C-alpha positions as CSV (number, residue, x, y, z in Angstrom):
1,S,-45.0,-76.6,7.3
2,R,-47.2,-73.6,8.3
3,G,-48.7,-73.1,11.7
4,S,-52.3,-73.0,10.5
5,P,-54.0,-74.2,7.3
6,L,-55.2,-71.6,4.9
7,L,-57.2,-72.1,1.8
8,V,-56.3,-69.5,-0.7
9,A,-58.2,-69.0,-3.9
10,G,-58.1,-66.5,-6.7
11,M,-60.7,-67.9,-9.1
12,P,-63.1,-66.1,-11.4
13,D,-66.0,-64.0,-10.2
14,G,-68.5,-66.7,-11.0
15,P,-67.6,-69.6,-8.6
16,Q,-68.0,-68.6,-5.0
17,E,-67.5,-72.1,-3.5
18,T,-65.7,-75.3,-4.3
19,P,-67.3,-78.4,-5.8
20,F,-67.4,-79.6,-2.2
21,H,-69.7,-76.8,-1.3
22,E,-67.1,-75.0,0.8
23,P,-66.9,-71.2,0.6
24,L,-63.6,-69.8,-0.8
25,N,-61.7,-68.3,2.1
26,E,-60.3,-65.5,0.0
27,A,-62.5,-63.4,-2.3
28,P,-61.9,-63.9,-6.0
29,S,-59.5,-61.5,-7.7
30,K,-61.1,-58.3,-9.0
31,D,-58.3,-57.1,-11.1
32,P,-60.0,-55.6,-14.2
33,L,-57.0,-56.2,-16.4
34,K,-57.4,-60.0,-16.1
35,M,-60.9,-59.6,-17.7
36,L,-59.4,-58.1,-20.9
37,P,-58.8,-61.5,-22.6
38,V,-62.4,-62.6,-21.8
39,L,-63.8,-59.3,-23.2
40,F,-61.7,-59.8,-26.3
41,V,-63.0,-63.3,-26.8
42,L,-66.6,-62.1,-26.3
43,A,-66.0,-59.2,-28.8
44,T,-64.6,-61.6,-31.3
45,I,-67.5,-64.0,-31.1
46,T,-70.0,-61.2,-31.4
47,S,-68.2,-59.6,-34.4
48,L,-67.9,-62.9,-36.2
49,Y,-71.6,-63.7,-35.5
50,L,-72.8,-60.4,-36.8
51,M,-70.7,-60.5,-39.9
52,Y,-71.8,-64.0,-40.8
53,V,-75.5,-63.3,-40.2
54,I,-75.6,-59.9,-41.9
55,C,-73.3,-60.7,-44.8
56,H,-74.2,-64.3,-45.5
57,C,-77.4,-65.5,-43.8
58,L,-79.7,-62.5,-44.6
59,P,-78.8,-62.3,-48.3
60,M,-79.5,-66.0,-48.7
61,L,-82.8,-65.7,-46.9
62,Q,-83.8,-62.9,-49.4
63,L,-86.1,-61.3,-46.9
64,L,-86.4,-58.1,-49.0
65,V,-87.0,-59.8,-52.3
66,P,-90.6,-60.2,-53.6
67,A,-92.0,-63.6,-53.1
68,D,-92.3,-64.4,-56.8
69,M,-88.5,-63.6,-57.3
70,V,-87.1,-65.7,-54.5
71,D,-84.6,-68.3,-55.5
72,Q,-86.0,-71.3,-53.5
73,D,-82.8,-73.3,-53.7
74,V,-80.8,-70.5,-52.2
75,Y,-83.5,-69.8,-49.7
76,T,-83.6,-73.5,-48.5
77,R,-79.8,-73.6,-48.1
78,G,-80.0,-70.3,-46.3
79,V,-82.5,-71.6,-43.7
80,I,-80.5,-74.8,-43.1
81,E,-77.1,-73.0,-42.8
82,T,-78.7,-70.3,-40.5
83,C,-80.2,-73.0,-38.2
84,I,-77.0,-75.0,-38.0
85,F,-74.9,-71.9,-37.4
86,H,-77.1,-70.8,-34.5
87,V,-77.1,-74.2,-32.8
88,I,-73.3,-74.5,-33.0
89,T,-72.8,-70.9,-31.8
90,F,-75.2,-71.4,-28.9
91,L,-73.3,-74.5,-27.7
92,L,-70.0,-72.6,-28.1
93,I,-71.2,-69.7,-26.0
94,L,-72.6,-72.1,-23.4
95,S,-69.4,-74.0,-23.2
96,Y,-67.4,-70.8,-22.9
97,V,-69.6,-69.6,-20.0
98,R,-69.2,-73.0,-18.2
99,C,-65.4,-72.8,-18.7
100,V,-65.4,-69.4,-17.0
101,L,-67.8,-70.0,-14.2
102,V,-67.2,-73.6,-13.2
103,H,-64.5,-74.1,-10.6
104,P,-61.9,-76.6,-11.7
105,G,-61.7,-78.1,-8.3
106,E,-59.4,-77.7,-5.3
107,V,-58.2,-79.8,-2.3
108,P,-60.7,-80.0,0.5
109,N,-59.9,-78.0,3.6
110,I,-60.3,-81.0,5.8
111,E,-58.4,-83.8,7.4
112,P,-56.4,-85.8,6.2
113,W,-55.5,-83.4,3.3
114,L,-54.1,-80.7,5.6
115,Y,-50.3,-80.7,5.8
116,T,-50.7,-79.9,9.5
117,S,-52.5,-83.2,10.1
118,Q,-51.4,-85.8,12.6
119,P,-48.3,-87.8,11.6
120,H,-49.0,-90.6,9.2
121,A,-52.6,-89.3,8.6
122,S,-51.7,-88.9,4.9
123,D,-50.9,-92.6,4.7
124,L,-54.7,-93.2,4.5
125,L,-54.9,-91.3,1.2
126,H,-53.2,-94.0,-0.8
127,L,-51.7,-91.6,-3.3
128,K,-49.7,-92.9,-6.3
129,E,-47.5,-89.9,-7.0
130,T,-44.7,-89.2,-4.5
131,K,-41.5,-87.1,-4.3
132,A,-38.1,-88.5,-5.2
133,G,-37.6,-89.7,-1.6
134,G,-41.0,-91.3,-1.3
135,E,-42.6,-88.6,0.7
136,R,-46.1,-87.4,-0.1
137,R,-46.4,-84.4,-2.3
138,H,-47.6,-81.3,-0.5
139,C,-48.1,-77.6,-1.2
140,K,-46.2,-75.1,0.9
141,W,-48.5,-72.3,-0.1
142,C,-51.9,-74.1,0.5
143,G,-50.6,-76.1,3.5
144,K,-52.1,-79.4,2.1
145,Y,-51.1,-82.7,0.7
146,K,-51.6,-82.8,-3.0
147,P,-53.9,-85.5,-4.5
148,D,-52.6,-87.3,-7.6
149,R,-52.4,-85.1,-10.7
150,C,-52.9,-82.0,-8.6
151,H,-50.7,-78.9,-9.1
152,H,-50.5,-75.4,-7.6
153,C,-51.5,-72.6,-9.9
154,R,-49.8,-69.4,-9.1
155,P,-52.2,-67.1,-11.1
156,C,-55.1,-68.7,-9.2
157,N,-53.1,-69.0,-6.0
158,T,-54.5,-72.4,-5.2
159,C,-54.0,-76.1,-5.9
160,I,-56.1,-77.4,-8.9
161,L,-57.4,-80.9,-9.2
162,R,-56.1,-82.7,-12.3
163,M,-54.7,-79.4,-13.5
164,D,-54.3,-79.2,-17.3
165,H,-53.2,-75.6,-17.6
166,H,-54.1,-72.0,-16.7
167,C,-56.0,-70.3,-19.4
168,P,-56.2,-66.4,-19.4
169,W,-58.8,-66.5,-22.2
170,I,-61.3,-68.0,-19.8
171,Y,-60.0,-66.2,-16.7
172,N,-59.8,-69.6,-15.0
173,C,-57.8,-72.8,-14.7
174,V,-58.6,-75.8,-16.7
175,G,-58.9,-78.7,-14.3
176,F,-61.0,-81.8,-13.3
177,H,-64.4,-80.2,-13.1
178,N,-64.3,-78.0,-16.2
179,Y,-62.0,-79.8,-18.6
180,K,-65.0,-81.2,-20.5
181,Y,-66.3,-77.7,-21.1
182,F,-62.9,-76.6,-22.3
183,F,-62.8,-79.6,-24.6
184,L,-66.3,-78.8,-26.0
185,L,-65.3,-75.1,-26.3
186,L,-62.5,-76.1,-28.7
187,F,-64.7,-78.5,-30.5
188,Y,-67.5,-76.0,-31.2
189,T,-64.9,-73.3,-32.1
190,V,-63.5,-75.6,-34.7
191,C,-67.0,-76.5,-36.0
192,D,-68.1,-72.8,-36.1
193,T,-65.0,-71.5,-37.8
194,Q,-64.9,-74.3,-40.3
195,F,-68.6,-74.0,-41.1
196,I,-68.2,-70.2,-41.7
197,V,-65.2,-70.7,-44.0
198,W,-66.9,-73.4,-46.2
199,T,-70.3,-71.6,-46.4
200,M,-69.3,-68.0,-46.5
201,A,-67.1,-68.5,-49.5
202,E,-70.2,-68.5,-51.6
203,S,-71.2,-65.0,-50.4
204,M,-67.7,-63.8,-51.1
205,I,-67.9,-64.9,-54.7
206,R,-71.4,-63.4,-55.0
207,V,-70.4,-59.9,-53.7
208,V,-67.4,-59.8,-56.1
209,D,-69.5,-60.8,-59.1
210,E,-72.3,-58.4,-58.3
211,S,-69.9,-55.5,-57.5
212,A,-71.5,-55.0,-54.1
213,P,-70.9,-51.9,-52.0
214,F,-67.4,-51.6,-50.5
215,A,-68.7,-52.0,-46.9
216,Q,-70.4,-55.3,-47.8
217,M,-67.4,-56.6,-49.6
218,F,-65.0,-55.6,-46.8
219,F,-67.0,-57.2,-43.9
220,T,-67.6,-60.3,-45.9
221,L,-63.9,-60.7,-46.7
222,F,-63.0,-59.7,-43.1
223,G,-65.4,-62.3,-41.6
224,L,-64.1,-65.0,-43.9
225,T,-60.5,-64.2,-43.2
226,L,-61.1,-64.0,-39.4
227,A,-62.8,-67.4,-39.4
228,L,-60.0,-68.9,-41.5
229,F,-57.4,-67.5,-39.2
230,L,-59.1,-68.7,-36.0
231,G,-59.9,-72.1,-37.5
232,S,-56.3,-72.6,-38.5
233,L,-55.3,-72.0,-34.9
234,A,-58.1,-73.9,-33.1
235,T,-58.1,-77.0,-35.3
236,P,-54.6,-78.3,-34.5
237,F,-54.9,-77.3,-30.9
238,F,-58.2,-79.3,-30.6
239,G,-56.5,-82.2,-32.4
240,F,-53.8,-82.1,-29.7
241,H,-56.3,-82.2,-26.9
242,I,-58.1,-85.1,-28.6
243,W,-54.8,-87.0,-28.5
244,L,-54.2,-85.9,-24.9
245,T,-57.7,-87.1,-23.8
246,A,-57.4,-90.4,-25.7
247,M,-54.0,-91.0,-24.0
248,G,-55.2,-90.1,-20.5
249,L,-52.7,-87.2,-20.2
250,T,-53.0,-83.6,-19.2
251,T,-51.0,-80.8,-20.8
252,I,-48.7,-80.6,-17.7
253,E,-48.1,-84.3,-17.7
254,F,-47.4,-84.2,-21.4
255,C,-44.8,-81.4,-21.0
256,E,-43.1,-83.2,-18.0
257,K,-43.1,-86.5,-20.0
258,R,-41.9,-85.2,-23.3
259,L,-40.0,-81.9,-22.7
260,P,-37.0,-82.1,-20.4
261,K,-35.6,-79.1,-18.6
262,K,-32.6,-77.4,-20.2
263,S,-30.9,-77.2,-16.8
264,E,-30.8,-81.0,-16.7
265,G,-28.7,-81.1,-19.8
266,Q,-30.9,-83.8,-21.3
267,T,-32.5,-84.1,-24.7
268,S,-35.9,-85.5,-25.5
269,G,-36.3,-88.9,-27.1
270,D,-37.6,-89.6,-30.6
271,C,-40.7,-87.5,-30.9
272,C,-42.7,-89.9,-33.1
273,T,-41.8,-92.9,-30.9
274,D,-42.7,-91.0,-27.7
275,M,-46.0,-89.8,-29.1
276,M,-47.1,-93.4,-29.7
277,E,-46.0,-94.6,-26.2
278,N,-47.7,-93.9,-23.0
279,D,-46.8,-95.9,-19.9
280,S,-48.7,-93.6,-17.5
281,I,-50.6,-95.4,-14.8
282,W,-53.6,-93.2,-15.6
283,N,-53.9,-94.6,-19.1
284,L,-57.1,-96.7,-19.1
285,G,-57.2,-97.2,-22.9
286,C,-58.8,-94.9,-25.4
287,W,-62.4,-95.5,-24.3
288,G,-61.6,-95.5,-20.6
289,N,-59.7,-92.2,-21.0
290,M,-62.5,-90.6,-22.9
291,T,-65.2,-91.6,-20.4
292,A,-63.0,-90.4,-17.5
293,A,-62.7,-86.9,-19.1
294,L,-66.1,-86.5,-20.7
295,G,-68.4,-88.7,-18.5
296,S,-69.8,-92.2,-18.7
297,N,-72.9,-91.2,-20.6
298,L,-72.0,-91.1,-24.3
299,L,-75.2,-89.2,-25.1
300,L,-74.2,-86.3,-22.9
301,W,-70.7,-85.9,-24.4
302,P,-71.7,-83.1,-26.9
303,F,-73.5,-81.0,-24.3
304,P,-71.8,-78.8,-21.6
305,I,-74.3,-79.8,-19.0
306,S,-72.6,-82.6,-17.0
307,G,-69.0,-83.1,-15.9
308,P,-67.0,-86.3,-15.4
309,S,-67.8,-88.8,-12.6
310,G,-65.7,-88.8,-9.5
311,D,-64.4,-86.2,-7.1
312,G,-61.1,-85.4,-8.7
313,L,-59.2,-86.6,-5.6
314,T,-58.7,-90.3,-6.6
315,Y,-58.4,-91.9,-10.0
316,Q,-58.7,-95.3,-11.4
317,T,-55.3,-96.7,-12.6
318,S,-54.5,-99.0,-15.4
319,Q,-54.0,-102.7,-14.7
320,N,-50.3,-102.5,-14.1
321,P,-49.0,-105.9,-13.1
322,Y,-46.5,-104.2,-10.8
323,G,-48.9,-101.8,-9.1
324,G,-47.3,-99.4,-6.6
325,Y,-46.5,-95.8,-6.3
326,R,-45.2,-93.5,-9.0
327,E,-42.2,-91.2,-8.4
328,F,-43.6,-88.0,-9.7
329,E,-41.4,-85.0,-8.7
330,G,-38.0,-86.6,-8.9
331,G,-36.1,-86.7,-12.1
332,R,-38.6,-84.7,-14.1
333,G,-37.9,-84.7,-17.8
334,L,-35.1,-87.3,-17.8
335,K,-34.6,-89.1,-21.0
336,K,-36.3,-92.4,-20.8
337,Q,-33.7,-95.1,-21.5
338,G,-33.0,-98.4,-19.8
339,N,-35.1,-98.6,-16.6
340,S,-38.1,-96.2,-16.3
341,R,-37.9,-93.4,-13.8
342,K,-41.1,-94.7,-12.3
343,L,-40.5,-96.6,-9.1
344,I,-42.5,-99.4,-7.7
345,E,-42.5,-99.4,-4.0
346,Q,-44.6,-101.0,-1.4
347,A,-47.6,-99.0,0.1
348,A,-47.2,-97.8,3.7
349,A,-50.7,-98.8,4.6
350,W,-53.5,-100.6,2.8
351,T,-57.1,-100.3,4.0
352,S,-60.5,-100.6,2.3
353,Y,-59.6,-97.7,0.1
354,G,-57.0,-99.7,-1.8
355,S,-56.2,-103.1,-2.9
356,A,-55.8,-105.9,-0.4
357,V,-52.7,-107.2,-2.2
358,P,-49.6,-105.1,-1.6
359,P,-47.7,-104.1,-4.7
360,A,-44.3,-105.4,-5.7
361,V,-41.2,-103.4,-5.1
362,G,-38.6,-102.8,-7.9
363,H,-37.9,-101.2,-11.2
364,Y,-39.6,-102.3,-14.4
365,N,-37.9,-102.1,-17.7
366,R,-39.7,-100.3,-20.5
367,K,-38.8,-103.1,-23.0
368,L,-41.5,-105.1,-21.3
369,Q,-44.1,-102.6,-22.6
370,R,-42.6,-102.0,-26.0
371,G,-42.0,-105.5,-27.2
372,G,-43.1,-107.9,-24.4
373,M,-39.5,-108.8,-23.4
374,M,-38.7,-109.7,-19.9
375,P,-36.9,-107.0,-17.9
376,D,-33.3,-107.5,-16.9
377,T,-34.0,-107.6,-13.2
378,I,-37.3,-107.3,-11.2
379,L,-37.2,-107.5,-7.4
380,Y,-40.4,-108.6,-5.6
381,N,-41.0,-108.0,-1.9
382,H,-44.5,-108.7,-0.6
């Protein structure tokens, strides 16, 4: 452990404090090169917006056509498509800004999270994820105990609550407090690109039939092609995150669960079978997982104005009949066969923060979850 606790952060220029209203001890990184992906994204959004409005919306609105020669059917569709496009684009930009500026969350710089705390102080945290030997997970760089689902991000140089991944395109980490905005960013990106592809095709046909000037034909085709390319990338990626959210997994947890390390000499299990199974203790069912990520108010899901409930330090777990702690860092990526690598061991201390009934000790067999069969051996110690 280190002699003194130090909270280190390297987050974007926007957030200057944590969600716990604590100032960051280290100024955010000012490396201009790290802003290049953000500038590229903003330039792409701006370019695609201008090409769609100039090459598609304005011709359909027929602003320069005399009133008695306006095609009312085309004009009506132009008004509707222009309004829909601007609403989706506004929500996309707002979601992107929120992704960049909202801090994903970090471990509080207070007891008992500090690794330099008094002995056994961390027992009051009632964490589910432990090391292979049963010790609490801690970060040697931040000098703190790690909450469940927390990981240290090297680019950000801090521990991120419920870390999903580090995204250079938003110059930020995707974690507990800004995952909803990242999810909505993908959603509105898919909506915008798909909407452009299916509506701008009409303008592409028109400019070809009318032998329009080369510049108009070029930018119409370029905008349509760019939207098709981005949509083909964003759509499956968004579908992947829909599945992750519905299963109650993060990208990191998915990789650790499905993709074993080459150094371990193991191969992954059957992909189709693994994708349908999720014995994670964080799996609350489809509806519970969605509300945990997007918030409890269904009406606010489409808007990037409110995050999930909770503090990102503790999480509700599924009603596992065996309860207990989860071995998290030991045996990562091992092929799941026979007994699960998750251990059920008795809690060191139980207070008002946890259940009054201590968990059982033992290994549980995955056959119990697959087909309802009784495990070969289950040891109970209360």
